[in-house]
Phi, psi and omega in degrees: 000133177301149180297337183279356177260347182292316181298314181290327177298319177287332175291318175296322178300313184301314184291320174303317184292317180297316175300318177297314180299316177295323174300320185288323185278327184263341186270155181241001183268139184290330181282321179292323175306303184296328179293324185281336169296316178295320170297328176286324180287329175280344171288320178295321178304317182295321180285329175301312189286325172306306178299317178297323175292318188290306181270349176075029178249180189278049173299338184290332181293322178299315180305317179293324176298311183297322178297326182292311182292321179292317175299319174297315177298322177287330178288319180290321177300312175302317175302314180292323176299315182290328176286324178292320181297317178295330181277314187250353183055030167205161179241011172287125188287344175285335184272352184263113186220057188279341177271358182280128190292000000 
């Protein structure tokens, strides 16, 4: 990767990560929360690939590990959301208080 493309690629990665963080902090819906977490993971993947192309090391291998974690997170998150929806009939995180005594 030419040196002049590393900066814009990392800037795009930072913007995507910031959008994911803001969405995770400001939204209360569980589906949107998981989408924001996925967006943050994809932003990190973009940064890994940019550094791998620029420095020539195995950042692509790290991307596969992050994708594996993201797939596992999506499967577990979907199972949790289905269980919460069956119990509460909503996915609003403010209405969910299963651990409340």
